[in-house]
N, C-alpha and C positions, 0 to 999 in steps of 0.2 A: 917409278911412282910419281915423280914430278911431271912427267909427260902426260899422265892421266889427269892431273889437276889443270894443266894448261889446256888440254883438249876439252874437258867438261866445263871448266869455269871461264875459259877464254872466249875469244871472238867466234871460233868455230862452234862451240857449244851454244852460244847465243843464237847464231844463225840456224843451227839445227833445231833448236827449241822453237824459234819463230816460224820456221818452215813447217814444223810438225803441227803447231797450233793453227797456222793458216789452213793446212789441209783438213784438220778436224773441224774448223768452223765453216769450211766450204760445204760440208755435208750436213751441218747442223741447221742451216737455213732451209727449211722444208716448206716452201709455199705451195700449197696444194692447188693445182690448176683444174683438176677434174672434180673435186668436191670443195668449192670455195667456202662452204659453211664451216669447214673444219679449221679455217685460218683464224689466227688471232688478229683482229683488226683494231690495233691500238692507235693508229693514226688515220686521218681522213684519206690519205693517199692509199693506204692498204685497203680501206673500205671500197674506194673507187675501183681499185685493181680487182678485188674479189667480185664486185658487181660486173665488171667487164667479163670475167670468166664465167659468171652466171649467164649472161646474155649470149655468150659464145658457145653454150652447150649445143651440141648438134641435135637438130630436130630430126624426127623420123623422115624417112625417104619420101613417103607418100604425101607429106604436107606441102601445100602450095606456098610459094614465096609470099603471097599476099597475106596468108594467115600466120606466118612466122613472126615472132616477136624480135624486133631489132632495136637499135639505139634510136631510131626515128620515133618510136612509140606509136606507129601506125599499124593497126590491125584492120584489114579490109577484107571481110568475108561476104561474098554475094549471097543473096537468099537461096539460090540454087545449091550452093556449097555448104550451107549452114548445117544440114543434117550430118554430112560427113565430118565437118569440123568439130561438131559437138558430140560425136559418137563416143561411147565409152571404150570401145575396143580399138578403133582405128583413128580416133579424133586427135587433132592437133591442139585442141583447147587444153587438154590435160598437160601437154608439154609446156604450153604458154603459161598456164597457172603455176606449174612447177618452177619455171624460170622466175616468175614474179615472186613466188615464195622465197626462193633463193636470194633474190635481190633484197627483199624485205629483211631477211635474217642477217645479211652482211652490211647493208647500208640503208637505213630506214628513211633517210631524207633524199633518196635518189629521185631524180627527175629525168625524163627522156628529152630528146631534142625539141619535141613539140610542147614542152613544159607539162606534160601529163605525168601524174604521180603513179606510183605502184598501186595505190588504193583505187584510183580512178580506172586504170586498165583492168584491175581485178574485178571491180564491180561491173564494168562494161562487158567483159567476157562471160562472167557468171550470169548476169541478167539476160544477156543475149542468148545463151545456151538454155536457160530455164524457160524462156518464152518460145517453146517449140511450135505453138499454134500460130504465132505471129509470123507474118509473111515479110519480115524485114531482115536485113543482114546485120552483121556486126561490123561497125566501122568507127574508127577514131581518126579518120582522115581529115575531118573538118573541125577538129577539136581546137578551141581557143581557150587558153588559160585565163582565168579571171583573177588569180592570185598574184602577188608580188613575191619575188625572192628577196632575201635579206639585203643583197647588194643594191637592189633597186630602191630600197627604202632609205638609203643613206642620204639622199638629197634633202630629206625633211630636216634633220638636225643641222645640215650644212646651211640651208637657207635660213633657218631660225637663228643660227649664230651670226650669219652675215647681217640679217636685219637688226639683231640686237646691237651689233657694233655700229651700224649706220645710225640707229636711234641715239646711241651714246655720243657719237661724234657730232650729230646735229644738235643735240640739246646741251652739249658741253657740261655733262654731269660730272665728269672727272676732271 
């Protein structure tokens, strides 16, 4: 009977319990790579990772690489390819809009490499496909962002605090 207490309550029991819990917790972390909208995005890193898996959804085989949505944010569809791209049955626009919806659901403040937002790309593709009489293509290749990101706005308080310190130092207020 004493050997039982030594085995369960001793070092071997602790090692077996730790190993068992480690194996249980390995299978508990179920990050869904095929359906990123099912993940719980409690941290910004998890949101970015889910958005990564949204963008990496495989496009249909018939989609041209210019019309596929990538991290660059550039969708470039020529006017001659616009009818095929916007088609309800074989079009790639449905896939691109699905990817954009997935990104919006997992990370709303996502921006692409060209600083285009999900809303901008969504509007561009939707408006481009709705104007079927128009003889222009769908392109975000020349997009220039007019907005600033949060980290770009940090210079304003920095300059304000430096100028306040310079004013105090020059006027000998303190």
